[in-house]
N, C-alpha and C positions, 0 to 999 in steps of 0.2 A: 501356417498361420490361419486363424479363423478371422474372417472379416465380413462386413456387410457386402452383399453382392450388388452389382450395378447391371444395367441393361447390356453392357458390353460383355458380360459373362454368359449371356443366354446361349450362344453357340456351344460353349464348353459344357454348360449344364445339360443341354439337349444331348450332347455326345455321351456324357456319363449316364444319363437316364436311359438312353437307348441300349446301352451295354448291360443294363440290369433287368433281369427278368421279373424281379419283384417290385420294381419302382412303379409309382403311379405315373402313367404316361400322359403328359400334357402336350398340347400343341405349342408352337412358338408364340402364337398370339396369346395363349393363356399365361405364359411366362411374362410376356410384355405387359399384360394387364396387371400382373402382380407388382410391377414397378410403377404403374400409372395411377391416376386418381381413381380408376375403376377397380383397383386391386384391393380395396378395403384397407385394413390394417395388417398387411402381410409383412412378415419378417423373413428375409431371404439371406441366408448365410452361405459362405463358401469356404472350403479349406484350400488354401492357395500355397503352392510350393515356391512361388517366386520371391518370397520374403524370408528373412532370417527367422528361424524358429524361436529365437529368444524373444521375439515380439509376439509370441503366440497368445499372450494374455490380453492383448488389446484388439479392438475391432476398429479398423480404419476403412474409409471408403476409397478404394482404388481398384482398378480393373486389371486382370491378368488372365492369360489363357491356360495357366498351369494349375488346373483344378483337380483335386483328388476326391472331392466330395462336396455335397451341398445339402441344405435343409430348407424347407419352406414351411412356415407356420402361419396361421391366421389367428389374430387376436379378436375373439368374440367375447367382449366384456361380460362376465368376469373370468372367463377362461380362455385357453389357447387350444387350438387344434393343430397337431402335427400333421401336415398334409403330405409331405414327401421328405424322405431322407435317403441319400444314395452315397455310397463310398465306392470308389473305383476298385475293381477286382484286385489290382496290384497293391492296394493300400489297406485291404481288409485285415482284421485281427491285429491291428496296431493301435487301437484306442481312438481312432479318428471319429467314429460314430459317437462314441461316448463324449468326446470333446464338443462336437456339434450340439449334442443334446444338453450338455452342461451350459452352453451359451444360451440356448433357448430357455432353460429353466431359470437362469439368472435374469433374463429379460422378463419372464413371467413373474418372478418375485418382485422385480423392480416396479412392475405395474400393479402390484398388490392383487394379483389374480388368485383365484381360488384353486384352479386345477389346470392340468394339461391332459388332453385326451387324444386318442388315435385309434385307427383300425389297421390291422396288418393281415396279410395272407396267412391262413392257418398253417400252410406248409413252410413258412419262413422261420425256421427254427432259430437261426442266428439272430435275427431281429428280435424275436420274442424273448430270447435269452437276455439280450442286452436290455430290453425294456424292463424285464423283471429284476435284473441286477440294479437298475437305476431306481427301483422302487415303485414302478407302475404295477397296478393290480388289474387282473382280468375282470371285466365287468359284464361281459356277454359275448354274443356272436351274432352274425348275420349270414344266413344260408345263401349260397349262390350270389354273393355280393360282387365278386370279381368275375371278369370274363377273360377269355384267352389265357389260360383255361378257366373254366367255371370253378370257383372255389369259395369257401366260406371266409368271412372276415372275423377275426378275433378282436374284440374291443378292449382297450386298456385305458386306465385313468390313473393319474398321479395327483393326489390331493396335496396342495402346497401348504406349508405351515407357516 
């Protein structure tokens, strides 16, 4: 089930993030700020296995440690920035990333936003393929944007209709 995250999810989010070489690595404090008043208009979703999958179409506020993925986005009126999305290795290639993105896109449309943008490691072929299948278009790149290892970022944008 996809639901809004709560601060109680931070340990599980950190665990998932640390397992992913491609994830944006944030500190625990940065995640805490995402839930606080200093977090701006952040939208944090989790894919939680502790609920019946029949309820997958609803977002509820409840905490559970059984997370298979998460997404963090920032609403910068009139657009959204996808800041981080991670799916557990054991749950990849099952449509979970696509479901998380669909919830973000639904939220963006509900706020009458114009677009969603992101950057991704150039070598992250799986993520780039997903974004392109979801309608994102490559808009540019940033050389040496990422560290550990140093790598270019590819910029994508989806214009909402």
